[in-house]
PADRENVO-115402 format. One line per field, with one value per residue (C-alpha): y, x, z. Coordinates in Angstrom, 1 decimal. Layout:
% PADRENVO-115402
y = [Y / ...]
x = [X / ...]
z = [Z / ...]
//
This chain:
% PADRENVO-115402
y = [-19.4 / -18.8 / -17.0 / -17.7 / -15.6 / -17.6 / -17.1 / -18.3 / -21.3 / -21.0 / -22.7 / -25.7 / -23.5 / -21.5 / -17.7 / -15.0 / -14.8 / -17.7 / -15.4 / -12.4 / -9.3 / -9.0 / -11.1 / -9.3 / -5.9 / -7.3 / -8.5 / -4.9 / -3.5 / -6.0 / -5.0 / -1.4 / -2.3 / -4.3 / -1.6 / 1.0 / -1.2 / -2.2 / 1.1 / 4.1 / 3.5 / 2.6 / 1.2 / 0.1 / 1.5 / -0.5 / -3.7 / -2.9 / -2.4 / -5.5 / -7.7 / -6.1 / -6.5 / -10.1 / -10.9 / -9.2 / -11.4 / -14.5 / -13.5 / -13.0 / -16.4 / -18.1 / -16.2 / -17.3 / -20.9 / -21.8 / -21.2 / -23.4 / -25.0 / -28.8 / -29.0 / -27.1 / -24.4 / -21.8 / -24.1 / -24.1 / -20.3 / -19.9 / -22.4 / -20.2 / -17.1 / -18.7 / -19.7 / -16.0 / -14.9 / -17.5 / -16.1 / -12.6 / -14.1 / -15.8 / -12.6 / -10.7 / -13.2 / -13.0 / -9.2 / -9.0 / -11.4 / -9.4 / -6.1 / -6.9 / -9.9 / -9.7 / -11.6 / -11.6 / -9.6 / -12.5 / -14.1 / -10.7 / -10.0 / -13.4 / -13.1 / -9.6 / -10.8 / -13.7 / -11.4 / -9.0 / -11.9 / -13.3 / -10.0 / -8.7 / -12.1 / -12.8 / -9.3 / -9.5 / -12.8 / -11.4 / -8.2 / -10.2 / -12.3 / -9.3 / -7.5 / -10.4 / -10.9 / -7.3 / -7.9 / -11.2 / -9.7 / -7.4 / -10.2 / -13.0 / -15.3 / -16.7 / -17.8 / -20.0 / -21.3 / -17.7 / -16.7 / -19.8 / -19.1 / -15.5 / -16.5 / -19.3 / -16.7 / -14.4 / -17.3 / -18.2 / -14.5 / -14.3 / -17.6 / -16.4 / -13.1 / -15.1 / -17.4 / -14.4 / -12.6 / -15.7 / -16.1 / -12.4 / -12.8 / -16.0 / -14.5 / -11.4 / -13.5 / -15.6 / -12.5 / -14.1 / -11.6 / -12.0 / -9.4 / -9.6 / -6.4 / -6.2 / -2.7 / -0.3 / 2.6 / 5.7 / 8.1 / 8.0 / 8.0 / 11.0 / 9.3 / 8.8 / 12.4 / 13.7 / 11.5 / 12.9 / 16.4 / 16.1 / 14.0 / 15.8 / 14.3 / 15.3 / 18.7 / 20.2 / 19.0 / 17.8 / 15.5 / 11.7 / 10.2 / 7.4 / 5.3 / 3.2 / 0.4 / -0.7 / -1.1 / 1.3 / -0.2 / -2.3 / -3.1 / -3.0 / 0.5 / 1.7 / 0.7 / 2.8 / 6.0 / 7.8 / 7.1 / 8.3 / 11.3 / 12.6 / 12.0 / 14.0 / 16.8 / 16.8 / 17.2 / 13.7 / 13.3 / 10.6 / 9.0 / 6.1 / 4.2 / 0.8 / -1.1 / -1.9 / 1.7 / 2.8 / -0.2 / 2.0 / 3.4 / -0.1 / -1.5 / 1.3 / 0.7 / -3.1 / -3.6 / -6.4 / -6.3 / -4.4 / -4.5 / -2.7 / 0.6 / 2.2 / 4.7 / 7.0 / 9.7 / 10.9 / 7.8 / 5.6 / 3.4 / 0.9 / -1.2 / -3.0 / -5.8 / -5.3 / -7.3 / -6.3 / -7.1 / -6.7 / -10.4 / -10.7 / -7.6 / -8.5 / -9.4 / -6.7 / -3.8 / -3.7 / -3.0 / -0.2 / 2.6 / 0.7 / -0.5 / 3.0 / 4.6 / 2.1 / 2.6 / 6.4 / 6.2 / 4.0 / 6.3 / 9.7 / 9.1 / 7.9 / 4.7 / 5.0 / 2.2 / 2.0 / -0.3 / -2.0 / -3.4 / -7.1 / -9.5 / -7.9 / -9.1 / -6.2 / -6.0 / -8.0 / -6.2 / -9.3 / -11.6 / -11.6 / -13.3 / -16.6 / -14.7 / -13.2 / -9.7 / -7.8 / -7.1 / -3.8 / -4.8 / -1.6 / 0.4 / -1.6 / -0.9 / 2.8 / 2.9 / 0.9 / 3.4 / 6.1 / 3.9 / 2.7 / -0.6 / -2.0 / -3.9 / -5.8 / -4.5 / -6.8 / -7.9 / -9.9 / -6.8 / -4.7 / -3.1 / -3.4 / -1.4 / 1.0 / 1.8 / 1.2 / 4.3 / 4.0 / 4.2 / 6.9 / 5.9 / 3.4 / 2.1 / 0.5 / -0.9 / -2.1 / -4.2 / -6.6 / -7.6 / -5.2 / -4.0 / -4.7 / -1.8 / -1.8 / -1.7 / 1.3 / 3.1 / 2.5 / 4.0 / 7.0 / 7.7 / 7.4 / 10.1 / 12.3 / 11.9 / 13.4 / 10.2 / 9.8 / 7.5 / 6.3 / 4.8 / 3.2 / 1.8 / 0.1 / 0.5 / -2.6 / -4.8 / -4.3 / -7.1 / -8.4 / -8.1 / -5.1 / -6.7 / -3.3 / -2.4 / 1.4 / 1.2 / -0.5 / 2.4 / 5.1 / 6.2 / 6.8 / 8.7 / 10.8 / 11.7 / 12.9 / 14.6 / 12.7 / 10.2 / 7.6 / 7.6 / 3.9 / 3.2 / 2.7 / 5.9 / 5.4 / 7.5 / 6.3 / 9.0 / 9.3 / 6.1 / 3.8 / 1.0 / -2.4 / -5.2 / -3.4 / -3.9 / -1.7 / -2.7 / -0.2 / 2.7 / 2.1 / 2.3 / 6.1 / 8.7 / 12.1 / 15.0 / 17.6 / 17.9 / 20.0 / 22.6 / 20.6 / 19.3 / 15.7 / 16.2 / 19.2 / 17.6 / 16.3 / 19.6 / 21.3 / 18.8 / 19.2 / 18.0 / 16.0 / 13.4 / 11.0 / 9.4 / 6.0 / 4.4 / 0.9 / 0.9 / 3.9 / 5.5 / 9.2 / 11.0 / 14.0 / 16.2 / 14.9 / 17.2 / 17.7 / 18.8 / 22.5 / 23.5 / 26.0 / 29.5 / 28.5 / 27.9 / 25.2 / 26.7 / 23.5 / 21.3 / 21.5 / 19.2 / 19.3 / 17.3 / 16.3 / 14.2 / 14.9 / 12.9 / 14.0 / 15.7 / 13.7 / 11.0 / 9.5 / 7.1 / 3.9 / 3.3 / 0.4 / -1.3 / -1.7 / 0.8 / 2.6 / 6.1 / 6.2 / 9.8 / 9.0 / 7.9 / 9.1 / 12.4 / 13.3 / 15.6 / 16.1 / 13.9 / 13.6 / 10.4 / 11.3 / 13.8 / 14.8 / 16.0 / 18.1 / 18.4 / 20.5 / 19.1 / 21.5 / 21.1 / 18.0 / 17.7 / 14.7 / 13.9 / 11.5 / 10.5 / 8.9 / 7.4 / 5.5 / 2.9 / 0.8 / -0.1 / 3.5 / 2.4 / -1.3 / -3.0 / -3.1 / 0.7 / 1.7 / 1.3 / 4.4 / 7.3 / 9.5 / 6.8 / 6.3 / 10.0 / 10.2 / 7.3 / 8.7 / 12.3 / 11.4 / 9.0 / 11.5 / 14.1 / 11.5 / 10.8 / 14.5 / 15.0 / 18.4 / 19.4 / 18.2 / 21.0 / 21.4 / 19.9 / 17.6 / 14.7 / 15.1 / 14.0 / 13.0 / 14.3 / 10.7 / 10.7 / 7.2 / 6.1 / 7.2 / 6.5 / 8.5 / 7.0 / 9.2 / 8.3 / 4.6 / 5.0 / 6.7 / 4.1 / 1.3 / 2.3 / 3.5 / 0.1 / -2.1 / -0.3 / 2.4 / 0.4 / -2.7 / -0.4 / 1.3 / -2.0 / -3.4 / -0.3 / -0.5 / -4.2 / -3.6 / -0.7 / -2.7 / -5.7 / -3.4 / -1.8 / -5.1 / -6.1 / -3.0 / -3.7 / -7.3 / -7.9 / -8.3 / -11.3 / -14.5 / -16.0 / -19.4 / -19.9 / -22.7 / -22.9 / -24.0 / -26.1]
x = [59.5 / 60.0 / 57.8 / 57.5 / 55.4 / 53.1 / 54.0 / 52.5 / 54.5 / 56.9 / 55.6 / 57.9 / 60.9 / 60.5 / 61.0 / 59.1 / 61.6 / 59.8 / 56.8 / 58.4 / 56.3 / 57.8 / 55.2 / 52.3 / 53.8 / 54.3 / 50.7 / 49.6 / 51.4 / 49.8 / 46.3 / 47.1 / 48.2 / 45.0 / 42.8 / 44.4 / 44.1 / 40.5 / 39.0 / 41.2 / 43.0 / 42.1 / 43.7 / 47.4 / 48.1 / 45.2 / 46.7 / 50.1 / 48.9 / 46.7 / 49.6 / 52.1 / 49.6 / 49.0 / 52.7 / 53.4 / 50.7 / 52.3 / 55.7 / 54.3 / 52.7 / 55.9 / 57.9 / 55.6 / 55.1 / 58.7 / 59.9 / 57.5 / 59.0 / 58.9 / 56.4 / 54.8 / 52.2 / 54.0 / 53.8 / 50.0 / 50.0 / 52.2 / 50.0 / 47.1 / 49.0 / 50.1 / 46.5 / 45.5 / 48.3 / 47.0 / 43.5 / 44.8 / 46.7 / 43.6 / 41.6 / 44.2 / 43.9 / 40.1 / 40.2 / 42.4 / 40.0 / 36.9 / 38.3 / 40.2 / 38.3 / 35.1 / 32.5 / 28.7 / 27.1 / 26.3 / 29.8 / 31.5 / 29.5 / 30.4 / 34.1 / 34.3 / 32.6 / 35.0 / 37.9 / 36.7 / 36.1 / 39.6 / 41.4 / 39.3 / 39.1 / 42.8 / 43.7 / 41.3 / 42.8 / 46.4 / 45.3 / 44.0 / 47.1 / 49.5 / 47.4 / 47.7 / 51.4 / 52.4 / 52.7 / 54.4 / 57.1 / 58.1 / 58.4 / 59.6 / 57.0 / 54.1 / 50.8 / 50.0 / 46.7 / 45.3 / 46.5 / 45.0 / 41.6 / 41.7 / 42.6 / 39.9 / 37.4 / 38.5 / 38.2 / 34.8 / 33.6 / 34.9 / 33.2 / 29.9 / 30.0 / 30.7 / 27.8 / 25.5 / 26.7 / 26.0 / 22.6 / 21.7 / 23.0 / 21.0 / 17.8 / 18.3 / 18.7 / 15.8 / 13.7 / 11.0 / 8.5 / 5.5 / 2.8 / 1.0 / -0.9 / -4.7 / -5.6 / -6.9 / -4.8 / -5.7 / -5.5 / -6.0 / -3.0 / -2.0 / -3.4 / -6.8 / -7.0 / -6.0 / -8.7 / -11.3 / -10.2 / -11.0 / -14.2 / -17.5 / -20.9 / -23.9 / -24.9 / -24.4 / -20.8 / -21.0 / -18.5 / -19.2 / -21.3 / -19.9 / -22.2 / -20.9 / -23.5 / -22.7 / -24.5 / -23.5 / -20.6 / -19.3 / -15.6 / -15.0 / -16.6 / -14.2 / -11.2 / -12.7 / -13.7 / -10.3 / -9.8 / -13.3 / -13.1 / -10.2 / -12.1 / -15.0 / -12.7 / -11.6 / -15.1 / -16.6 / -20.1 / -20.0 / -23.0 / -23.1 / -26.3 / -27.8 / -28.8 / -32.2 / -33.0 / -33.0 / -33.9 / -34.5 / -30.9 / -29.5 / -31.3 / -30.1 / -26.5 / -27.0 / -26.3 / -28.2 / -26.7 / -24.4 / -20.7 / -20.6 / -19.2 / -21.4 / -20.4 / -22.6 / -21.8 / -24.8 / -26.3 / -23.3 / -23.0 / -20.5 / -20.3 / -17.6 / -18.1 / -15.8 / -17.4 / -19.5 / -16.9 / -13.2 / -12.5 / -14.5 / -12.8 / -9.3 / -7.9 / -9.8 / -8.9 / -5.3 / -6.7 / -9.0 / -7.3 / -6.8 / -10.5 / -11.8 / -9.7 / -10.7 / -14.4 / -14.1 / -12.5 / -15.3 / -18.1 / -16.4 / -14.7 / -15.6 / -13.9 / -10.7 / -8.9 / -5.2 / -3.3 / -0.1 / 2.3 / 3.1 / 5.4 / 8.7 / 9.4 / 7.6 / 7.3 / 4.2 / 1.3 / -0.3 / 2.5 / 6.3 / 7.7 / 9.7 / 13.0 / 11.8 / 11.4 / 9.1 / 5.6 / 3.8 / 0.6 / 0.5 / 0.6 / -2.4 / -4.3 / -3.6 / -4.9 / -8.0 / -8.6 / -9.0 / -11.6 / -9.0 / -9.4 / -5.9 / -5.8 / -3.1 / -1.6 / 0.6 / 1.1 / -2.2 / -4.0 / -3.0 / 0.2 / 1.9 / -0.9 / -2.6 / -3.3 / -7.0 / -9.1 / -10.4 / -7.0 / -6.7 / -3.0 / -0.4 / 2.1 / 5.5 / 6.8 / 10.4 / 10.7 / 13.6 / 13.3 / 13.3 / 10.2 / 9.5 / 10.0 / 6.3 / 5.4 / 7.7 / 6.3 / 2.8 / 3.7 / 5.4 / 2.3 / 0.1 / 2.1 / 2.2 / -1.6 / -2.1 / -2.0 / -0.6 / 2.3 / 4.2 / 7.6 / 9.8 / 13.1 / 15.6 / 19.3 / 21.3 / 22.4 / 26.2 / 28.2 / 25.2 / 24.8 / 22.6 / 19.8 / 18.9 / 15.7 / 16.4 / 17.5 / 14.3 / 12.3 / 14.3 / 11.3 / 9.3 / 12.1 / 12.6 / 8.9 / 9.4 / 12.8 / 14.5 / 17.4 / 18.4 / 21.8 / 22.3 / 24.2 / 23.4 / 23.6 / 25.6 / 26.7 / 29.3 / 28.6 / 24.8 / 22.8 / 20.4 / 22.1 / 20.7 / 23.4 / 26.5 / 28.3 / 29.1 / 25.7 / 24.2 / 25.9 / 23.2 / 20.3 / 20.0 / 17.4 / 16.2 / 15.3 / 15.2 / 12.1 / 10.9 / 8.2 / 5.5 / 2.0 / 3.2 / 5.4 / 3.8 / 3.6 / 7.2 / 8.5 / 6.7 / 8.2 / 11.8 / 14.3 / 11.7 / 10.8 / 13.2 / 12.1 / 13.9 / 15.4 / 16.7 / 18.6 / 18.2 / 19.7 / 19.7 / 17.2 / 18.3 / 17.0 / 18.0 / 20.2 / 17.2 / 14.8 / 15.2 / 17.1 / 19.9 / 18.6 / 14.9 / 12.3 / 9.7 / 6.6 / 4.6 / 7.1 / 7.7 / 10.1 / 10.4 / 12.9 / 11.1 / 13.6 / 17.3 / 20.1 / 22.2 / 25.5 / 28.5 / 26.5 / 27.8 / 26.8 / 28.8 / 30.2 / 32.4 / 29.9 / 32.2 / 30.3 / 33.6 / 34.5 / 36.9 / 38.1 / 39.3 / 35.9 / 33.3 / 32.2 / 30.4 / 27.4 / 23.8 / 21.7 / 18.0 / 16.1 / 12.7 / 11.1 / 7.6 / 6.8 / 3.8 / 3.4 / 0.7 / -0.8 / -3.5 / -6.3 / -4.8 / -2.0 / 0.3 / 1.5 / 4.4 / 6.4 / 9.8 / 11.7 / 15.0 / 13.8 / 10.7 / 11.3 / 10.3 / 6.6 / 7.0 / 6.1 / 9.7 / 9.7 / 6.0 / 5.8 / 8.0 / 5.6 / 7.4 / 7.3 / 3.5 / 2.9 / 5.0 / 3.1 / -0.3 / 0.3 / 2.3 / -0.5 / -3.1 / -1.4 / -1.1 / -4.8 / -5.4 / -6.9 / -5.4 / -8.0 / -6.3 / -5.1 / -1.4 / -0.3 / -3.3 / -1.0 / 0.8 / 4.4 / 5.4 / 8.5 / 9.9 / 12.2 / 13.2 / 16.6 / 19.4 / 23.1 / 26.2 / 29.6 / 30.9 / 27.9 / 28.5 / 32.1 / 31.3 / 28.7 / 31.0 / 34.0 / 31.7 / 30.1 / 33.1 / 35.9 / 34.6 / 31.9 / 34.1 / 36.9 / 34.7 / 33.5 / 37.0 / 38.3 / 35.4 / 36.2 / 39.9 / 39.2 / 36.8 / 39.2 / 42.1 / 39.8 / 38.8 / 42.5 / 43.4 / 40.6 / 41.8 / 43.8 / 47.6 / 49.1 / 48.5 / 51.5 / 52.2 / 54.1 / 56.3 / 57.3 / 60.9 / 61.4]
z = [46.1 / 42.3 / 39.9 / 36.1 / 33.6 / 31.4 / 27.8 / 24.5 / 23.3 / 20.4 / 17.3 / 17.3 / 18.0 / 14.9 / 15.2 / 13.5 / 10.6 / 9.0 / 8.3 / 6.5 / 5.7 / 2.2 / 0.4 / 1.9 / 0.9 / -2.6 / -2.6 / -1.6 / -4.6 / -6.9 / -5.6 / -6.3 / -9.8 / -10.4 / -9.1 / -11.3 / -14.4 / -13.8 / -12.6 / -13.4 / -16.8 / -20.4 / -23.5 / -23.3 / -19.8 / -18.5 / -19.9 / -18.6 / -15.0 / -15.1 / -16.2 / -13.8 / -10.9 / -11.8 / -12.0 / -8.7 / -7.0 / -8.6 / -7.3 / -3.8 / -3.9 / -4.9 / -2.3 / 0.4 / -0.9 / -1.6 / 1.9 / 3.8 / 6.9 / 7.1 / 10.0 / 12.8 / 13.4 / 11.3 / 8.3 / 8.6 / 8.8 / 5.7 / 3.8 / 4.4 / 3.5 / 0.3 / -0.5 / 0.0 / -2.4 / -5.0 / -4.7 / -5.5 / -8.5 / -9.7 / -9.3 / -11.3 / -14.2 / -14.1 / -13.9 / -17.0 / -18.8 / -17.8 / -18.8 / -22.0 / -23.5 / -25.4 / -23.4 / -23.3 / -20.6 / -18.2 / -18.5 / -18.1 / -14.9 / -13.5 / -14.4 / -12.9 / -9.7 / -9.3 / -9.9 / -7.2 / -4.8 / -5.3 / -4.9 / -2.0 / -0.3 / -0.6 / 0.5 / 3.5 / 4.7 / 4.3 / 6.2 / 9.1 / 9.2 / 9.2 / 11.8 / 14.2 / 13.5 / 14.1 / 17.8 / 17.4 / 15.2 / 18.1 / 20.6 / 18.3 / 19.7 / 17.6 / 19.2 / 16.2 / 17.5 / 17.9 / 14.5 / 12.9 / 14.5 / 13.2 / 9.6 / 9.7 / 10.7 / 7.8 / 5.3 / 6.6 / 6.4 / 2.8 / 1.8 / 3.4 / 1.4 / -1.8 / -1.2 / -0.4 / -3.6 / -5.7 / -4.1 / -4.9 / -8.5 / -9.0 / -7.6 / -9.8 / -12.9 / -12.1 / -11.6 / -9.5 / -8.1 / -5.8 / -5.7 / -2.3 / -2.7 / -3.3 / -2.4 / -5.1 / -6.1 / -4.1 / -7.0 / -10.8 / -13.1 / -15.2 / -18.3 / -16.8 / -15.5 / -19.0 / -20.6 / -18.2 / -18.8 / -22.5 / -22.2 / -22.9 / -23.1 / -25.2 / -26.5 / -23.0 / -23.0 / -19.4 / -17.8 / -17.7 / -14.9 / -12.8 / -10.6 / -7.7 / -7.0 / -3.5 / -0.2 / 2.6 / 4.6 / 1.8 / 2.3 / -1.5 / -1.6 / 1.1 / -1.1 / -4.0 / -2.3 / -2.3 / -6.0 / -7.1 / -4.8 / -6.9 / -10.1 / -8.7 / -7.8 / -11.5 / -12.7 / -13.0 / -11.7 / -9.1 / -7.4 / -4.9 / -4.6 / -4.0 / -7.2 / -5.8 / -5.1 / -8.8 / -11.0 / -14.1 / -14.0 / -13.3 / -16.3 / -18.6 / -17.5 / -17.5 / -13.8 / -12.1 / -8.6 / -6.3 / -6.7 / -10.1 / -11.4 / -14.1 / -16.7 / -18.8 / -21.3 / -23.3 / -24.7 / -24.3 / -21.2 / -19.8 / -16.7 / -14.8 / -12.2 / -9.2 / -6.4 / -3.4 / -0.8 / -0.5 / -0.7 / -3.9 / -5.4 / -4.4 / -7.8 / -9.7 / -7.5 / -8.8 / -12.3 / -11.2 / -13.0 / -16.2 / -16.3 / -15.5 / -18.2 / -20.8 / -20.2 / -20.0 / -23.5 / -24.9 / -23.7 / -24.5 / -27.8 / -31.3 / -32.3 / -34.3 / -36.3 / -35.7 / -38.0 / -36.8 / -39.4 / -39.2 / -41.0 / -40.2 / -36.7 / -35.1 / -31.3 / -30.3 / -28.5 / -26.9 / -25.6 / -25.6 / -28.6 / -28.6 / -28.3 / -25.0 / -26.5 / -24.2 / -25.6 / -25.8 / -24.1 / -22.1 / -25.4 / -26.7 / -23.5 / -23.6 / -27.2 / -26.3 / -23.5 / -26.2 / -27.9 / -30.5 / -32.3 / -33.1 / -36.4 / -38.3 / -41.6 / -43.6 / -47.1 / -46.9 / -45.7 / -48.7 / -47.3 / -50.8 / -52.5 / -50.1 / -46.4 / -45.6 / -46.0 / -42.5 / -40.8 / -38.2 / -37.6 / -38.7 / -36.2 / -37.1 / -33.8 / -33.8 / -37.0 / -37.1 / -40.8 / -43.8 / -45.5 / -49.2 / -51.5 / -52.3 / -48.6 / -47.9 / -50.9 / -49.6 / -46.2 / -47.9 / -50.1 / -47.0 / -45.2 / -48.4 / -48.5 / -45.0 / -42.9 / -39.4 / -38.7 / -35.6 / -36.6 / -33.9 / -35.3 / -33.0 / -33.7 / -34.9 / -32.1 / -31.5 / -33.1 / -35.1 / -38.9 / -39.9 / -42.0 / -43.5 / -41.7 / -41.7 / -45.3 / -46.4 / -44.7 / -46.5 / -48.7 / -45.6 / -43.9 / -47.1 / -47.0 / -43.5 / -44.2 / -41.4 / -41.1 / -38.5 / -36.7 / -37.4 / -34.2 / -30.5 / -28.4 / -25.2 / -22.3 / -19.8 / -17.2 / -17.0 / -17.5 / -15.8 / -13.9 / -14.5 / -15.0 / -13.7 / -17.0 / -20.0 / -21.4 / -19.0 / -20.9 / -23.6 / -21.0 / -21.4 / -20.6 / -21.5 / -19.2 / -21.9 / -24.1 / -27.0 / -26.8 / -28.6 / -27.8 / -28.0 / -24.9 / -23.2 / -19.8 / -19.8 / -21.0 / -18.1 / -15.7 / -17.1 / -14.6 / -12.6 / -15.3 / -17.0 / -20.2 / -20.4 / -23.6 / -23.3 / -26.6 / -28.9 / -32.0 / -32.8 / -35.1 / -37.2 / -40.0 / -43.4 / -45.6 / -47.9 / -45.1 / -45.9 / -49.2 / -48.7 / -48.4 / -48.3 / -45.7 / -46.1 / -44.5 / -45.0 / -43.1 / -39.4 / -37.7 / -33.9 / -31.9 / -28.7 / -26.6 / -26.3 / -24.7 / -21.8 / -22.6 / -23.6 / -25.4 / -28.6 / -31.4 / -30.7 / -34.2 / -33.3 / -31.0 / -28.0 / -25.8 / -25.2 / -26.5 / -29.4 / -29.9 / -33.5 / -34.8 / -32.4 / -31.0 / -27.8 / -28.1 / -27.3 / -29.6 / -30.4 / -29.7 / -31.1 / -33.6 / -34.7 / -38.2 / -39.3 / -43.0 / -44.6 / -47.8 / -48.9 / -46.4 / -44.9 / -42.5 / -42.2 / -38.7 / -37.8 / -34.7 / -35.3 / -32.4 / -32.4 / -29.8 / -29.6 / -25.9 / -25.0 / -25.4 / -24.5 / -21.3 / -19.9 / -19.6 / -19.6 / -15.9 / -15.6 / -15.3 / -17.8 / -20.4 / -19.8 / -20.1 / -23.3 / -24.9 / -24.0 / -25.1 / -28.3 / -29.5 / -28.5 / -30.7 / -33.5 / -33.3 / -33.7 / -30.3 / -29.4 / -26.8 / -23.7 / -21.5 / -20.9 / -17.7 / -17.4 / -16.6 / -13.3 / -12.6 / -9.1 / -7.6 / -7.4 / -10.3 / -11.6 / -10.2 / -12.4 / -11.9 / -13.0 / -13.1 / -10.3 / -8.1 / -8.7 / -7.8 / -4.6 / -3.6 / -4.6 / -2.5 / 0.3 / 0.7 / -0.2 / 1.6 / 3.9 / 5.6 / 6.4 / 7.4 / 10.0 / 11.3 / 11.5 / 13.3 / 15.9 / 16.5 / 17.0 / 19.4 / 21.5 / 21.7 / 22.8 / 25.4 / 26.9 / 27.1 / 29.0 / 31.6 / 32.2 / 35.5 / 35.5 / 33.8 / 35.7 / 37.5 / 39.1 / 42.3 / 43.4 / 47.0 / 47.9 / 51.0]
//
């Protein structure tokens, strides 16, 4: 009897020398060079490492590809390895293009993603190949079929990740959202509570009355009770009753059936139809806080006219404009909640001659075209006459021609003793992550606020609230604000929102710090001005970003609070108690560069490494538990 050990077949007689480890080692060096160039270095050193890393990957691909055997299983393996080297080479070229070329945000993001996919995908396939070939090199025998299956699995995994990444990117760009909620908010917003805090009715100065006209057991009433219970705790007089039980009250508030919320403050009344049952009220419940705040404003405040300039590409307050610029519908609603009537003010409305005498406030919201000299002079005279002005001026778009918006408003800025920075403020360490590109460096925030009535709540919540600015320029006192050696007692300028440390005005528009022309510092995003003119007092708010009060950012609680309190101050309503608006402990998500780096490598490298290690360990454990190698026997006669 003879015994022969079953062995994997040699790949067509080829030994392991046909699959040298050299190209893989060279590919590893190329990946290290590309990583250093893309993530760790800047300027000339960055370019050198990117080019060297790309050339090393090309050399590895040629080394592997030029020595392909004529036939057999090893040839198939080497073809796959050469393809992986080519993927790394392509990734290196794309990484160099993404980092060093000037591309728009979308193209830069796609290029960087493809570069990462090529480098990581190629490296993953090579790693899988080398891992499986390690044992074969010690024995000189290649189980080609097993290695082919493993590399095929690696390629499939990389392709799946690529498809998933593309799907996520496409969905994110499409930005399709579905709101399946219908329940009412369980608590009033800070703006509504602040409005209630200042509301007084009649000579007795009592709080407003709110009447819930619902039958007992109404499912819609059940959705409202928590919300109105908090209003009652804050002083509102709440009463729940059936409409048929008090026809006189129902008639006075103009309610004809159940399913209404009535409001009364002195002689003023308002009503809002909700629906008697949850199914009827489903769509309206989501707007509960907005509707309550608007009607509280109408019954507790005298109407005020607010004029908004038009004709200069200002940000719309009704619908987004044709360019897709987000509107400021939320700002309009907040103003209407204070019984404000927004009106237009352009050349046809007399802006070149005088601001209407009934104006309680004039708002200039993110103009994109310059003002006429006569218009700017009218606004300056309005401020010098004791008027109230809100001026939001966006910085010039990097790379675009400055059309001179800030220059055209210089007479107004001179009247306020302020000047604009003229360039986008960026911060590469502390910013809000949105696109994953350098454009995010301009999505900055403020957690430091001045001691002023216009930001009293944010100042009290310092460190908990982050006021977001999508693209902002700095605000500073002009050189003539206070003459040397003198103090202007009639002029008070307060900086109310400051940047994070290490921010700078991006003079060259590349969103990268240039030590020769730029300086990192703490900058101011917004200022308020109080100017005494005899018995009158002019008030003004100047901010270097109009997005801070636009719909894109107004959903952030700090931005909503800033908008409400700043305009409350501009409208000369100083009666609200400090801290009337609450800030939750849930601070909007902010990213620093170090945090992003930790999360990036933790998810891209650490996570897969742990999974791979667990997989290898389990496979080895199963092999050890298998019975001895099978044998075949052959009997001899």
